[in-house]
N, C-alpha and C positions, 0 to 999 in steps of 0.2 A: 712211754718210756724209751729214750733214744740209746742207742749203742755206743759205747766208748771205745769199741775195738776199731783199730786202725787197719785198713786194707792197702794192700799193694795196688798201685794205679795201674800196673801192667798185668799182672796175672790174676788179680782180683780175689787173692787168698788174703787170710788175716796176714798182717806184717811178720807176725812171729813164726808163720809156716810158709814165707814167700818160696816159691820154687823157682824164680827168674834164673838163678845162677846155674840151674841145670837145663834150661831151654834153649836148645839149639834149634836149626832151622832144616825142614825138608820141604823141597819144591815138589809137589806131586805131578807126575806126567799124566795123570788120569783124574777123573772126577771122583770124589768120595762123597757119598751121601749117607748120613746118619739118621735113621728114623728112630727117635729116643722116646722111650715110653714116658708118658706124661708124669709118672711118679718119680722118674730119675732126674728130671730136669733140675731140682733143686738138691739133690742128694750131694752132700759134702764129698763123698770119696767117689764120685763119678769120675772115670778116667778119660772119658771123651772130652771133657774141658781140658785136660792135659793136651791130649792129641791136637786140639784146636789151636792152642798156643805154639805148638811144634810147627803145624800146618795150617795157616789161617784160611787156606782155601777150602777146607772141610766144610761142607753145608750140613748144618744139623737142624732138622725139623720135629718138633714135637708132635707126638701122635694125638695131641688134643686139638690140633689143627688139621682136622680130617680132610677139609677140602683142599688145603694146601699140599697135604701128602698124595691125595689122589691126582691132583693137577700135575704135581712133579712126576709121579709114576707114569701117568699118561703120556708125558711129554718126552719120555725116554725110549730110545730105539731097543727093542728087544734083542737084536742081533749083536749089540756091542755092550749089553749090561748083564752084571751077575749079582746076584744076592748071596751073601755069606750066610748061609742057613742050613742045617742038616735036615732037609726034608726028605720024603721018601724018595723023590727024583734026584736029589742031589748027587754030585760026582765028587770024588776026592780031589781037591785042589792040586795036591802033590803029584798026582798021576796023569794029569789031563792038560799037558802043556799045550796042545793043539787046540784046545777049547778056549784059551784065553788069549791067543794071539792079538785078537782083534777087540778085546775089552777096553772101553772107554770110560765105562763108569762103574764103580763097585758101591754096593748098597750094604750097610749093616744094620742090624737090629740092636738097639742099646736097650739093656734092662736085664733082670733076672732071667732065668730059663723060662719061668712061667709068663713073664712079661713079654719076652721075645716071641713065644708061642702065640700070645694074644694078639701081638702085632701082625704076625703071619696070618692069623685066621681073620683079623678085623680088616685086612687091606689084601684082598684076593687078587688085586692087580700085580703083586709081587710074584705070583704064580707063573707070569708070563715071561720071566726072565731065567736065564740060566741060574741053577743054584749049585752052591759049593759048600762042601764041608771039610774038615781036617781029617786026614787018616793018621798023621803022625805030627801033631802039634807038639811043639816044644813044651819043656816043663813050665808050669805056670811060675811066675815071679810075683804075682800079686799075692802078697802073703796076708793083708788085710781083710780079704774077703772071708765070707762065713763058710764056703763050700771046701770040702777037703778032697774033692776029686781032681786029680792032676790034669785032666784033659779039659776042664772048665776054665777057660781063659777069661781074663777081664777084656773088657771092650777095647782098650787100647793094645793089648797084647794081640787079640785076634787081628785088629786092624794092622799092626806092624808085621805081623807073619803074613798075612794075606798079600799086602802091598809088596812085600819083599819078593814073594814067589812070582807075583804076576808081572811086576815091573823090573825086577832085578836090581832094585836100588837098596842102599844101605838105610835101614830104618831103625837103627840103634838109638837114635835121638828120642824116639817114643820111650823106649825102655829106661833110658837115663832119667827123663822127667818123672817116669814112674817111680823109680828108685828113690828120687829125692822126695817125692811126696809121701811115700811110706815111712820115711824117717820120723815123721811127725805124728804117726798113728801107731797104738800099740798093736803088737802082733796078735790078732785073733786066734790064728792057728796054734799058738803056742800055749794057749790056755786050756786047762783040763776039761 
C-alpha cells in the first residue's frame, strides 16, 4: 500500500504540517554532535529534526551505528569537547564559564531520560569529556512531551540553552521552530 500523503520537499514534514515558515538560520561557531538513540530516529515528534533544519551543520549519529559513534568520539579532543549530560562528575553550565572558553564541540544525547542513560552507559568514551548539566534551566516550552517535570527540556530546548550559554549567540530560532511544530500536535499536558 502506498502513502498518498504529500510531504514538503524542504522540511520533510507532511505538507499539512509544514514548518518551513518558522525555520530561520543559525550559523554555529562550534561543532554540535547529536548521539540519537536508535528508537528516536523515526519518532515524529523528535525535536532534533527541527534543530537540523535551523542549523544544517549539526551532525546526528544514530546509536545503531556503534562503530561510527566510537570512531567519532575517539577522533575528538577531550580538551575542547563537552557532553551535556547530568553525570556524577558534571558541572553546572551556568556557573562555570571558565570551563567552556575553549569548547569547540558540544555533544548531546537525544532520547528519553532512560534512553540517554543507555547511551551514556553503552558508549564509555563519552566519559573522557567534560560533562555539564543545567542548574537553572529555563521553563520547558515543549508542551507535547509526556513528562510533567519542568526541568526536563526537549532536546532542541537543551541544545538552544547550552549553545546560547557557551557561545553567547541568539538561539531563539530553535524555539520558533519548536513553537510552529507544536501547533500541529494536541497538548498532552492539558489532558487529565
